[in-house]
C-alpha positions in Angstrom: 15.6 -23.2 -58.5 15.1 -25.1 -55.2 14.8 -28.9 -55.2 15.0 -31.5 -52.5 18.2 -33.6 -52.1 20.1 -35.9 -49.8 23.1 -34.1 -48.6 26.2 -35.5 -46.8 27.3 -32.7 -44.6 30.6 -34.3 -43.5 32.3 -37.7 -43.7 30.7 -40.1 -41.2 27.7 -37.8 -40.6 24.1 -38.8 -41.3 22.6 -37.7 -44.6 20.2 -34.8 -44.4 17.2 -34.4 -46.7 17.1 -30.8 -47.4 16.4 -28.2 -50.1 19.3 -27.0 -52.4 19.4 -24.2 -54.9 20.4 -25.8 -58.3 21.6 -23.4 -61.0 20.4 -23.6 -64.6 22.7 -25.4 -67.0 25.6 -23.5 -68.3 27.6 -24.2 -71.5 28.2 -27.9 -71.9 25.8 -28.9 -69.1 22.4 -30.6 -68.9 19.6 -30.4 -66.4 17.8 -33.7 -65.7 14.6 -34.5 -63.7 15.4 -37.8 -62.0 12.9 -40.6 -62.3 14.9 -43.0 -60.0 18.2 -43.5 -58.4 19.8 -46.6 -57.0 21.2 -46.7 -53.5 24.5 -48.4 -54.1 27.1 -49.6 -51.5 29.6 -47.2 -53.1 27.5 -44.3 -51.8 27.9 -45.7 -48.3 31.7 -46.0 -49.0 31.8 -42.3 -49.9 29.8 -41.4 -46.8 31.9 -43.3 -44.4 35.3 -42.3 -45.8 36.3 -45.6 -47.5 36.3 -43.7 -50.7 37.3 -39.9 -50.9 34.7 -37.3 -51.8 34.7 -33.5 -51.2 32.1 -32.5 -48.6 29.4 -31.3 -48.1 28.1 -33.2 -51.2 24.9 -34.5 -52.8 25.6 -38.2 -53.2 24.0 -40.7 -55.6 25.7 -41.9 -58.8 23.3 -44.3 -60.4 20.2 -42.7 -61.9 18.0 -42.1 -64.9 15.6 -39.3 -65.8 14.3 -36.9 -68.4 16.2 -33.9 -69.9 14.7 -30.6 -68.8 17.1 -28.2 -70.4 20.6 -28.1 -72.1 23.2 -25.5 -72.1 25.1 -24.1 -75.1 26.9 -26.5 -77.2 25.0 -29.6 -76.1 23.9 -31.5 -79.2 23.6 -35.2 -78.3 20.5 -34.8 -76.1 17.5 -32.4 -76.1 14.7 -31.5 -73.6 12.3 -34.4 -73.3 15.0 -37.1 -74.0 15.2 -40.1 -71.6 18.8 -40.5 -70.3 21.0 -42.6 -68.0 23.5 -40.8 -65.8 27.2 -41.8 -66.4 29.2 -41.1 -63.2 32.6 -41.7 -64.8 32.8 -40.0 -68.2 36.1 -40.5 -70.0 38.1 -37.6 -71.3 39.4 -39.3 -74.4 42.9 -37.7 -73.9 44.6 -39.2 -71.0 47.0 -42.3 -71.2 44.4 -44.8 -70.2 41.9 -43.4 -72.8 44.6 -43.5 -75.5 44.9 -47.2 -74.7 41.1 -47.7 -75.0 40.8 -48.3 -71.3 38.2 -45.6 -70.7 37.1 -47.1 -67.4 40.5 -46.1 -66.0 40.3 -42.5 -67.3 42.5 -40.3 -65.1 40.1 -37.3 -65.4 36.8 -39.1 -65.0 36.0 -37.8 -61.5 37.4 -34.3 -61.9 33.9 -32.9 -61.9 33.3 -34.1 -58.3 35.5 -31.3 -57.0 33.4 -28.6 -58.5 30.5 -26.6 -57.0 27.2 -28.2 -57.8 24.7 -26.3 -55.9 24.2 -24.4 -52.6 22.2 -25.4 -49.6 19.1 -23.2 -49.3 19.3 -22.9 -45.5 22.8 -21.3 -45.3 24.2 -21.0 -48.8 26.9 -23.6 -48.2 28.5 -24.8 -51.4 27.8 -28.4 -52.3 29.9 -30.8 -54.5 28.4 -33.5 -56.7 29.2 -36.9 -55.3 30.8 -38.9 -58.1 29.9 -36.2 -60.6 26.1 -36.6 -61.0 24.5 -36.0 -57.6 21.6 -38.3 -58.3 20.1 -38.3 -54.8 18.0 -35.2 -55.7 14.7 -34.5 -57.6 16.8 -32.8 -60.3 20.5 -32.5 -61.1 22.7 -30.5 -63.4 25.7 -32.4 -64.9 28.3 -32.1 -67.6 27.0 -33.3 -71.0 29.3 -36.4 -71.1 27.5 -37.6 -67.9 24.3 -38.2 -69.8 23.7 -41.1 -72.2 20.6 -41.4 -74.3 18.5 -44.3 -73.1 17.5 -46.7 -75.9 13.9 -47.4 -76.4 12.1 -50.3 -74.8 13.6 -49.9 -71.2 11.4 -48.6 -68.4 12.8 -45.3 -67.2 12.7 -46.2 -63.5 14.4 -49.5 -64.0 17.0 -47.9 -66.2 18.6 -46.2 -63.2 20.3 -49.5 -62.4 22.1 -49.5 -65.8 24.2 -46.6 -64.6 26.3 -48.6 -62.2 25.2 -52.0 -60.9 24.3 -53.6 -64.2 27.1 -52.1 -66.2 29.6 -53.2 -63.5 28.3 -56.7 -63.2 27.9 -57.3 -67.0 31.4 -56.0 -67.7 32.9 -58.0 -64.8 31.6 -61.2 -66.6 32.0 -60.2 -70.2 35.0 -57.9 -70.3 37.1 -58.7 -67.2 36.6 -62.4 -66.5 35.6 -63.0 -70.1 33.3 -65.9 -69.2 32.9 -68.4 -72.1 29.9 -70.6 -72.8 29.9 -73.7 -70.8 32.2 -72.5 -68.1 31.3 -72.5 -64.4 31.0 -69.4 -62.3 30.8 -68.5 -58.6 29.4 -65.1 -57.4 30.3 -64.0 -53.9 27.8 -61.5 -52.5 24.2 -61.5 -53.6 23.4 -57.8 -53.4 22.3 -55.7 -56.3 25.6 -56.2 -58.2 25.7 -59.8 -57.3 22.3 -60.5 -58.6 23.2 -58.6 -61.9 26.4 -60.7 -62.1 24.3 -63.9 -61.8 22.2 -62.7 -64.7 25.3 -61.8 -66.7 26.8 -65.2 -66.2 23.6 -66.8 -67.4 23.5 -64.5 -70.5 27.1 -65.6 -71.1 26.0 -69.3 -71.2 27.7 -70.4 -68.0 26.9 -74.1 -67.3 27.0 -73.9 -63.5 26.5 -70.7 -61.5 27.1 -70.9 -57.8 25.8 -68.0 -55.6 27.5 -67.4 -52.3 26.1 -65.2 -49.5 26.1 -65.0 -45.7 22.3 -64.8 -45.7 20.4 -68.1 -46.4 17.2 -66.1 -47.2 18.7 -64.8 -50.4 18.7 -68.2 -52.1 15.4 -67.7 -53.8 16.5 -64.3 -55.2 19.8 -65.8 -56.4 18.1 -68.8 -58.2 15.6 -66.4 -59.9 18.6 -64.5 -61.2 20.3 -67.5 -62.6 22.1 -69.4 -59.9 22.0 -73.2 -60.2 23.5 -73.7 -56.7 23.6 -71.8 -53.5 26.2 -71.9 -50.8 26.0 -70.1 -47.5 29.3 -68.3 -46.8 31.5 -69.9 -44.3 35.1 -71.1 -44.0 34.0 -74.3 -45.8 32.5 -72.5 -48.9 35.5 -73.1 -51.1 35.4 -76.8 -50.3 31.6 -76.9 -51.0 32.1 -75.2 -54.4 34.9 -77.6 -55.3 32.6 -80.5 -54.4 30.0 -79.0 -56.8 32.6 -79.0 -59.7 34.2 -82.4 -59.5 36.7 -81.2 -57.0 38.2 -78.8 -59.5 36.8 -75.5 -58.6 34.9 -73.0 -60.8 36.4 -71.6 -63.9 35.6 -68.0 -62.8 34.9 -66.4 -59.4 33.5 -62.9 -59.1 33.7 -61.2 -55.8 31.1 -58.5 -55.2 31.5 -57.7 -51.5 35.0 -56.1 -51.2 35.9 -58.0 -48.1 39.3 -59.8 -47.6 37.7 -63.0 -46.4 35.4 -63.3 -49.4 38.2 -62.3 -51.9 40.3 -65.1 -50.4 37.4 -67.5 -50.6 36.7 -66.6 -54.2 40.4 -67.2 -55.0 40.4 -70.6 -53.3 37.1 -71.6 -55.1 38.6 -71.1 -58.5 40.2 -74.0 -60.3 43.9 -74.3 -61.2 44.4 -71.8 -64.1 41.1 -70.1 -63.4 40.2 -66.4 -63.1 39.1 -64.5 -60.0 37.7 -61.0 -60.6 37.2 -58.5 -57.7 34.3 -56.1 -58.1 33.7 -55.1 -54.5 35.2 -52.0 -53.1 37.0 -52.7 -49.7 38.8 -50.5 -47.3 42.5 -50.2 -46.8 42.3 -52.3 -43.7 41.0 -55.3 -45.7 44.3 -57.1 -46.3 44.4 -60.2 -48.5 47.5 -62.4 -48.3 49.0 -65.1 -50.6 52.1 -67.2 -50.3 54.5 -67.3 -53.2 54.2 -71.1 -53.6 50.4 -71.1 -54.1 50.6 -68.3 -56.7 52.9 -70.5 -58.7 51.2 -73.8 -58.1 47.6 -72.7 -58.8 48.4 -70.5 -61.8 45.2 -68.5 -61.2 44.6 -64.9 -62.4 43.5 -62.4 -59.9 42.3 -59.0 -61.3 40.5 -56.0 -60.2 37.6 -54.6 -62.1 36.7 -50.9 -62.3 33.1 -50.0 -63.6 33.0 -53.4 -65.2 35.9 -52.5 -67.5 33.1 -51.0 -69.6 32.7 -48.2 -72.1 29.2 -47.1 -71.1 28.4 -45.5 -74.4 29.0 -48.9 -76.1 27.7 -51.3 -73.6 24.5 -49.4 -72.7 22.8 -50.3 -76.0 23.9 -53.9 -75.6 22.3 -54.0 -72.2 19.1 -52.5 -73.5 19.0 -55.2 -76.1 19.2 -57.8 -73.4 16.4 -56.0 -71.4 14.1 -55.9 -74.5 14.7 -59.5 -75.2 13.8 -60.5 -71.7 17.3 -61.9 -70.9 18.0 -59.2 -68.3 15.4 -58.5 -65.6 16.2 -55.2 -64.0 13.3 -55.3 -61.6 14.6 -58.5 -60.1 17.6 -56.6 -58.8 15.5 -54.3 -56.5 14.6 -55.5 -53.0 13.1 -52.3 -51.8 11.4 -49.2 -53.4 11.8 -46.1 -51.3 11.2 -42.3 -51.5 13.9 -39.7 -51.2 13.3 -39.6 -47.4 14.1 -43.3 -47.1 17.8 -43.0 -48.2 19.2 -42.6 -44.6 17.4 -45.7 -43.5 18.7 -47.6 -46.5 22.2 -46.6 -45.5 21.5 -47.9 -42.0 20.4 -51.3 -43.5 23.7 -51.6 -45.4 25.7 -50.7 -42.4 23.9 -53.4 -40.4 24.7 -56.0 -43.1 21.1 -56.3 -44.3 22.2 -55.6 -47.8 19.6 -55.5 -50.6 19.2 -53.0 -53.4 17.0 -50.0 -52.7 15.7 -47.9 -55.6 14.6 -44.3 -55.0 11.6 -43.5 -57.0 11.0 -39.7 -57.4 
């Protein structure tokens, strides 16, 4: 069956909106009609080669929709069910999974190397970017890539739960383990950063400092939970320390993936505090520390993959926060676009305009 999709023909090439021939679900597969898909910076990282992806590919890894059909052996969802796509399903058998660290599953992205569909125009085989190929009207995925959406969450907004919100919530609650009354700084006020501000508020942080290069994002940040706003500069760590009795914050969360902001997040953290890096940077983004400061400051610097989450366990928790009004998914979106608008959204990210675009099908 032919559907429209955004195809990456080659690394560094512009996305093409075209028709693809999508097969019916085979054994252990599910066909989903997308309601919405988030345009995440990670998609741009795949397109420009920062992260590896087999091409040509249908990108998009953050989506939600309705099950249209299921293949043999699929029992946890049925046609008509509302679902969230899970781009990193754990295998349950590798070393990381045996340790309970399902977010580090060695086999999570094996499906991305498979053939997902063919391009209608020339029959070229297409791969599913990060397993789920959400930049399309419909997709066919492995059964573990769909999670039932709890009641009470709007289907369109639920797309953001598949990556941005899980990552942000997990960074605060699982990686940094923010405790009630602690202070938090969030570097980068894009979609993940806005979700991180909300997660810090939910955790009971006493002071939440948002940091971004764009002064115009202050209103968005404060609506998400920021108590203070600092425009990114070489003086940002000093300003943050001034806001915290010259101590620095207990926790910094870096959401941009840039060496300069990782370093600033580290310098903004108090002695003995925790710095968590969520942003995905390139190999050329080198961060340096000297041996004496590592000893003296006693800080913890850690990476964070998919929020160190188990999506199957954390999705119901997030749904509970949405129903209770503690988590506002709509506040994370700065622009609603159609499928045809994805290339322009990529250009905005490349130009540093940021924001969180949501494709509504």
